[in-house]
N, C-alpha and C positions, 0 to 999 in steps of 0.2 A: 329243146329238151325233149325229144319225143319219147327218149326211152324212160325218162323219169318225171313224166307230165305230172302225176299226181304229188310227187315230190316237190317239184317246181311251183306248183299252186300252193301247197302248203308253205313254202319258203317265202313265196311272195306274200301270201296273207298274214303270215306271222311279221314279216319285217313291217308290213303297211300297218298292221295294228299296233305293234310296240313302238314304232317310230313316228306314228301319226300321218303316215302317207295315204294318198289315195292308192287303191290297188293297181291302178294303170302305171303310177309313177315307181312302185316297187317292181312291177313287171318290166317296165322299161330298163330299169337299173340291172336287173338280172339278165335281161336279154342284151344289153350293151356289153356287159362283162362277159357273159356266157359265150357271146359270139366270138369273142378273141379267142378263147379257149378252143372252142370248136374249130375256129379257122386254123389252128395248128394241130388239128387231128386228135384232140383230147375225147374221151368218152363224154356221154351226156352227164354221167354222174360227176366225174371230175370238173367238167365245165360248170355244174350247178354250184359245187362246192368253192370254185374258184370265185364264181359270180356272188355268192353269199358273202364271202369273206371281204371282198372289194366294196360291195354296196354297203356293208355295215361300216367299214372303215371310212368310206366317202361320206356317208351320212354324219358320222361323228366329227370328221373334219369341217363339214359344213357348219356344224352346230358350234364347234369349238372356235372357230374363226369368224363366225358370223358372216359367212359368205353370202353375197347377194347374187342374184341371177337365178336362171331357172335350174331347176335339179337336173334336167336334160342336158343342158350345157355343161354343167359341172361334171356329171357322169362321162360324157364325151370327151371333156378335156383330160380327166383322169385315166381314161382308156386309153387315150392316145400316147399318155406319158408311159403307161403299163407297156405298151406296143412298142416303145422305143423313142418317142418323141419327148425325151426328158426335159426339155426346156419347158414343157406345160406344167410340170412341179413347181417351177420356181415361183409362179405367181401365188402359189400356196405356201410359200416359205420352205419348201422341200427341195434340197438339191441332191440329185442323183446323177453319179457319172457312169459313163460307160465302163472306165477303168475299175470302178467300185463293182460293178456288176461282172466284169471278166475276172477280177481277183476272187470273188466269192464262187464262181464256177469253177476256177482252179483248185480252189480248197477243198471243194467237194468233189473233184475229178470228173466234173462235167464238161470241161473245157474241149474235150475231144469229140463231143456230139457235132452232129451235122444236121444240114436241113431243118426241118420244121421241129425235129426232137431239141436242136440247140436253140432254136427260136422261142420255143415254150419255156426251156429252162431258163433263158435270159429273161422271159416276162414272169415267171416265178420268181426270179431274184429281185427283179424290179419292184413286184408285189410286196415281197418280204422286207425290202429295205424301206419302201413306203411306209409300210405298217410300223416298222422300227422308229422310223423318223418322225411319226404321226403319234407316238405312244402317248404323249399327254392329252391327245385329243380322244383316244379310244374310250368309250362308254359315255361321251360328253352328252349325246343327244338325249338318252335317258336320264342322266343326273341332271340336266338343266331343262327338262321338259316343260317346266313352268316358267322358263325366262320370257320376257317380253318377245324376243326373236323368234323362239321356238313355239312360243303360242300363236303368233301370226302366222308362221309357217303352217302349223297344224289347221288354222282356221282356213287358209287358203286352200290346202289339201282336201279339208272337210267339204268345202264348197265344190270343189273338183269332183269329189265323189260323188255328191249329191247330183251334180249335172249329169255325171255318167250313168247313174242309177235311174234317173227320170229324163233321159234323153234330150237334154238341152244342149 
């Protein structure tokens, strides 16, 4: 995010602070999702917006479903699904088919795109469908911040942040 470095730092700091994450976890999430968009030729600004949306949606899903495993593993899995490996979504209870994506592109008149433009449009549709199908989860991380699971996650992230701050 070279062109929007200060915005990316603000975004990762805001996400880390509001969601109880170590700064490095928020940065990793934004980087994972942002790299997808950048890989399809999107601007730094568009990639950052894409990454922020997916990071928040994924964190809410983690909270809502009380998912176990590392944040990095889950971010990578969701990123893979957004990129087209839609089987990855099924383990989170979300089914997205290629036919569904194709239909939505046709409805928007985007089915005639080619190359990276088409691939990015498909990714955007998979993201939109993912967010729609996880609507019940949206906002859960903040709403349930004091649940045992989320307190445990925050404690783990605070410990990680402490180690990063003090070089351990």
